[in-house]
C-alpha positions as CSV (number, residue, x, y, z in Angstrom):
1,Y,21.1,-62.0,-44.9
2,R,19.5,-61.2,-41.4
3,T,22.7,-60.1,-40.2
4,Q,23.2,-57.4,-43.1
5,S,19.7,-56.0,-42.3
6,S,20.3,-55.4,-38.8
7,T,23.4,-53.7,-39.8
8,M,21.9,-51.3,-42.0
9,R,19.0,-50.9,-39.3
10,S,21.6,-49.6,-36.9
11,M,23.5,-47.5,-39.3
12,L,19.8,-45.7,-39.9
13,L,19.5,-45.2,-36.3
14,I,22.7,-43.7,-35.8
15,A,22.3,-41.3,-38.7
16,L,19.0,-39.8,-37.4
17,L,20.3,-39.7,-33.9
18,S,23.3,-37.8,-35.2
19,G,20.8,-35.4,-37.5
20,A,18.7,-35.0,-34.4
21,V,21.7,-33.6,-31.8
22,A,23.3,-31.2,-34.7
23,M,19.5,-29.9,-35.1
24,W,19.2,-29.2,-31.4
25,G,22.7,-27.6,-31.2
26,E,22.4,-25.5,-34.0
27,S,18.6,-24.5,-32.6
28,S,19.9,-23.8,-29.0
29,R,22.7,-21.5,-30.7
30,I,20.1,-19.6,-32.5
31,I,18.2,-19.1,-29.3
32,S,21.0,-18.2,-27.1
33,T,21.8,-15.7,-30.0
34,V,18.4,-14.2,-30.0
35,R,18.7,-13.8,-26.1
36,L,21.9,-11.8,-26.1
37,T,21.1,-9.4,-28.9
38,S,17.1,-8.8,-27.8
39,S,17.5,-8.8,-23.8
40,R,18.0,-5.2,-23.5
41,R,14.4,-4.5,-24.9
42,A,12.9,-8.1,-23.6
43,C,9.9,-7.7,-21.3
44,A,10.9,-9.2,-18.1
45,P,8.2,-11.9,-16.7
46,V,7.2,-10.7,-13.5
47,S,7.3,-13.4,-10.5
48,Q,4.2,-13.6,-8.2
49,L,6.3,-14.6,-5.2
50,A,6.1,-12.3,-2.4
51,L,8.9,-11.7,0.6
52,P,9.9,-14.6,2.6
53,G,8.2,-14.8,6.0
54,N,6.3,-11.9,7.1
55,S,8.3,-9.2,5.2
56,R,5.7,-7.7,3.0
57,N,3.5,-7.3,6.4
58,D,6.3,-5.6,8.1
59,E,6.6,-3.1,5.1
60,F,2.6,-2.7,4.9
61,G,3.3,-2.1,8.7
62,R,5.8,0.7,8.0
63,M,2.8,2.1,6.0
64,K,0.0,2.0,8.9
65,D,2.7,3.2,11.4
66,D,3.2,6.2,8.8
67,L,-0.6,6.5,8.7
68,M,-1.0,6.9,12.3
69,G,1.4,9.3,12.8
70,R,-0.1,11.4,10.3
71,A,-3.6,11.2,11.7
72,M,-1.7,12.1,15.4
73,G,-0.3,15.2,13.9
74,L,-3.5,16.3,12.3
75,L,-5.5,15.6,15.5
76,S,-2.7,17.6,17.5
77,D,-3.3,20.6,15.0
78,S,-6.8,20.5,15.4
79,L,-6.4,20.9,19.1
80,S,-4.5,24.2,19.0
81,T,-7.2,26.2,21.0
82,Q,-7.3,23.0,23.6
83,R,-3.7,23.7,25.0
84,G,-4.2,21.4,27.9
85,V,-5.8,18.7,26.0
86,Q,-3.0,18.9,23.1
87,L,-0.1,19.0,25.7
88,W,-1.9,15.5,27.5
89,L,-2.0,14.1,24.1
90,H,1.3,14.7,23.1
91,E,2.6,13.0,26.3
92,A,0.8,10.1,26.2
93,W,1.6,9.2,22.7
94,K,5.4,10.1,23.5
95,S,5.0,7.6,26.8
96,F,3.2,4.8,24.2
97,L,5.8,5.1,21.5
98,P,8.8,3.0,23.4
99,K,6.2,0.4,24.2
100,S,4.7,-0.3,20.5
101,S,6.4,-2.4,17.5
102,R,6.2,-1.8,14.0
103,G,2.8,-1.9,12.6
104,H,0.8,-1.7,15.7
105,L,0.9,2.0,16.5
106,N,-2.8,1.8,15.8
107,E,-3.4,0.5,19.1
108,F,-2.7,3.8,20.7
109,V,-6.9,4.1,20.1
110,D,-7.4,1.1,22.7
111,V,-5.1,2.8,25.1
112,L,-7.0,6.2,24.7
113,H,-10.1,4.0,25.5
114,C,-8.8,2.5,28.5
115,C,-7.7,5.8,30.1
116,E,-10.3,7.7,32.4
117,N,-11.1,11.4,32.2
118,T,-8.3,13.4,34.1
119,Y,-7.5,17.1,34.5
120,Y,-4.3,18.5,33.2
121,F,-2.3,21.8,34.6
122,V,-1.2,24.1,32.1
123,P,1.4,26.3,33.7
124,T,1.2,30.1,33.0
125,R,3.8,32.5,32.5
126,S,3.8,34.5,36.0
127,F,4.8,38.2,36.3
128,K,8.3,39.0,38.7
129,Q,7.0,39.7,42.4
130,G,9.2,41.4,44.7
131,S,12.8,40.4,45.4
132,P,14.0,36.9,44.3
133,N,16.0,36.5,47.4
134,N,13.0,38.0,49.7
135,P,12.5,35.0,52.2
136,Y,8.7,36.2,53.1
137,L,7.6,36.3,49.4
138,Q,5.6,33.1,48.6
139,Q,6.3,32.0,45.1
140,K,2.9,31.0,43.4
141,R,2.7,28.7,40.5
142,G,0.5,30.1,37.7
143,G,-1.6,27.9,35.6
144,Y,-5.0,26.3,35.2
145,N,-6.5,22.8,35.3
146,W,-8.0,21.7,31.8
147,E,-10.3,18.4,31.4
148,V,-9.2,15.9,29.1
149,E,-11.8,13.2,27.9
150,P,-9.5,10.6,26.3
151,S,-12.3,8.5,24.8
152,K,-13.7,11.8,22.9
153,L,-9.7,11.9,21.5
154,A,-9.9,8.2,20.3
155,R,-12.9,9.1,18.4
156,A,-11.4,11.8,16.7
157,L,-8.3,10.0,15.9
158,M,-10.3,7.2,14.5
159,T,-12.2,9.8,12.7
160,W,-8.6,11.6,11.1
161,R,-7.2,8.1,10.7
162,E,-10.2,6.8,8.2
163,Q,-10.1,9.9,6.5
164,L,-6.3,9.8,5.7
165,A,-6.7,6.3,4.8
166,D,-9.4,6.5,2.1
167,E,-7.1,9.6,0.7
168,W,-4.2,7.2,0.5
169,R,-6.2,4.5,-1.1
170,V,-7.5,6.3,-3.7
171,E,-3.8,7.6,-4.3
172,C,-2.8,4.1,-4.6
173,L,-5.4,3.0,-7.0
174,A,-4.3,6.2,-9.0
175,L,-0.7,5.5,-9.2
176,A,-1.4,1.6,-9.9
177,S,-3.5,2.9,-12.9
178,T,-1.3,5.5,-14.5
179,T,1.6,4.6,-16.8
180,D,2.8,8.1,-17.6
181,S,5.3,9.0,-15.2
182,A,4.6,13.0,-15.6
183,K,1.5,12.2,-13.9
184,L,2.5,10.3,-10.8
185,F,3.1,13.2,-8.7
186,R,0.2,15.6,-9.3
187,T,-0.5,18.6,-6.9
188,D,-3.7,16.8,-5.7
189,M,-1.8,13.7,-4.6
190,A,0.3,15.0,-1.5
191,D,1.4,11.8,-0.2
192,A,2.3,10.2,-3.8
193,Q,5.9,10.2,-3.3
194,R,5.6,8.6,0.2
195,L,3.2,5.9,-1.3
196,E,5.0,5.0,-4.3
197,G,8.4,5.1,-2.5
198,L,7.1,2.3,-0.2
199,A,5.5,0.5,-3.1
200,T,9.0,0.6,-4.9
201,R,11.0,-0.7,-1.9
202,I,9.0,-3.7,-1.6
203,A,9.0,-4.5,-5.3
204,I,12.6,-4.0,-5.0
205,L,13.0,-6.3,-2.3
206,E,10.8,-8.7,-3.8
207,L,13.2,-8.8,-6.9
208,L,16.1,-9.3,-5.0
209,D,14.4,-12.2,-3.0
210,D,13.6,-13.8,-6.5
211,R,16.9,-13.1,-8.0
212,K,18.6,-15.0,-5.1
213,L,17.2,-18.1,-5.9
214,L,19.5,-18.2,-9.3
215,P,23.1,-18.8,-8.5
216,S,23.8,-17.1,-11.8
217,Q,22.1,-13.7,-10.3
218,G,24.5,-13.4,-7.5
219,H,26.5,-10.3,-9.0
220,T,23.3,-8.7,-10.1
221,C,22.0,-8.9,-6.5
222,A,24.9,-7.5,-5.4
223,W,24.9,-4.5,-8.1
224,L,21.3,-4.0,-7.2
225,V,21.7,-3.8,-3.4
226,K,24.5,-1.3,-3.5
227,F,22.5,0.8,-6.1
228,L,19.7,0.6,-3.4
229,K,21.8,1.7,-0.8
230,E,23.1,4.9,-3.0
231,H,19.5,6.1,-3.8
232,E,18.0,5.0,-0.2
233,H,16.6,9.0,0.0
234,D,14.8,8.6,-3.1
235,L,12.4,6.1,-1.4
236,A,11.4,8.6,1.4
237,A,8.8,11.1,1.6
238,S,11.0,13.7,0.7
239,G,12.8,12.0,-2.1
240,S,12.1,11.3,-5.9
241,V,11.1,7.6,-7.2
242,E,11.2,9.2,-10.6
243,H,14.9,10.2,-9.9
244,L,16.1,6.4,-8.8
245,L,14.2,5.0,-11.8
246,A,15.7,7.3,-14.2
247,D,19.2,6.8,-12.7
248,L,18.9,3.0,-13.0
249,R,17.8,3.3,-16.7
250,G,20.8,5.7,-17.3
251,A,23.1,2.8,-16.2
252,P,25.5,0.9,-18.6
253,L,24.8,-2.6,-19.6
254,M,27.4,-4.9,-17.8
255,I,28.6,-8.0,-18.0
256,R,29.4,-10.2,-14.8
257,T,30.9,-14.0,-14.9
258,G,29.7,-14.2,-18.4
259,N,25.8,-12.7,-17.7
260,L,24.4,-10.0,-18.9
261,L,23.0,-7.2,-16.4
262,D,20.9,-4.9,-18.0
263,P,19.6,-2.1,-15.7
264,L,16.9,-0.8,-18.3
265,Q,15.1,-4.4,-17.9
266,L,15.5,-4.0,-14.1
267,A,14.1,-0.8,-13.9
268,D,10.8,-2.3,-16.1
269,E,10.6,-5.2,-14.0
270,I,10.5,-3.0,-10.9
271,Q,7.6,-0.9,-12.3
272,E,5.7,-4.1,-13.5
273,R,5.9,-5.3,-9.7
274,T,5.2,-2.3,-8.3
275,V,1.9,-2.0,-9.5
276,P,0.1,-5.2,-7.6
277,V,2.0,-4.1,-4.3
278,E,0.1,-0.7,-4.6
279,L,-3.1,-2.7,-5.1
280,D,-2.5,-4.7,-2.3
281,M,-1.6,-1.6,-0.2
282,A,-5.3,-0.2,-1.4
283,D,-6.9,-3.2,0.1
284,V,-4.8,-3.0,3.6
285,L,-5.9,0.9,3.9
286,E,-9.4,0.1,3.2
287,A,-9.3,-2.3,6.3
288,T,-9.0,0.5,8.2
289,S,-12.6,0.9,9.2
290,G,-12.6,-2.6,10.3
291,E,-10.1,-1.9,12.7
292,H,-11.9,0.6,13.9
293,C,-14.7,-1.2,14.5
294,L,-12.7,-3.7,16.5
295,F,-11.6,-0.9,18.9
296,K,-15.0,0.4,19.3
297,S,-16.5,-3.2,20.1
298,N,-13.5,-3.9,22.7
299,F,-14.3,-0.6,24.2
300,L,-18.2,-1.0,24.6
301,E,-17.3,-4.6,26.2
302,R,-15.1,-3.2,28.6
303,C,-17.7,0.0,29.4
304,L,-20.4,-3.1,30.1
305,L,-18.2,-5.5,31.7
306,L,-19.1,-8.2,29.4
């Protein structure tokens, strides 16, 4: 009797386990079918992983360098009536660029603070006097000296840079809050393409970094890298991020090594990742005034020999 009951108990357990395995297999087939049929319209999860190392800081350094270059251009244009100061500033900036690295062009403010007042000779065009072969004619070099005060230039550069940073910060917040692509590049947002291109670049690089962690996404990463190289100009200040996303959405569905590659889903995920990047860019731009406070304190310490 005991042997018969143990046998029945074993048969019952085997039947229960077989039913559970069958149900699990059936549910997995249903789930895989749903994923295949709805993956093109599914909302892609946005990973919060940043670029490895200091890659995002490097890209933000590119933005800070662009900001410094634009501020230098605005300062130079404002000195059009002070030819000597404008030429001296151009030469100082030109000699500083090879010594600097990405993200550190703002240190030019500190360089100006370290320069003493000087005079810059501005040559003028002289009229032809006598015969050029006359040995008794003394050629005189015409021109005038212009006083240059680098500390004033440093203050003016910080003013331009801070004003431009505030404008860019407002544009980053506006880009992060809008959802209508037709409103992305309004006429009152002169640098929207520049900022949107940088944010999109960071979003794509972070997407690639996350996908590389999955062996099954190798072909997707290779295809996206090739697509990015072909549309590199769309991320520049003179390009069009809208055109890049439109081409990405228009690409057909592909299957690589049994995995579905959906360009439409990639475009949606890139746009979702761009929003937090733009908010972080706004925070970096907001810190510009803090950088200037540090430059000013260093200048005062040198003046007071503290």
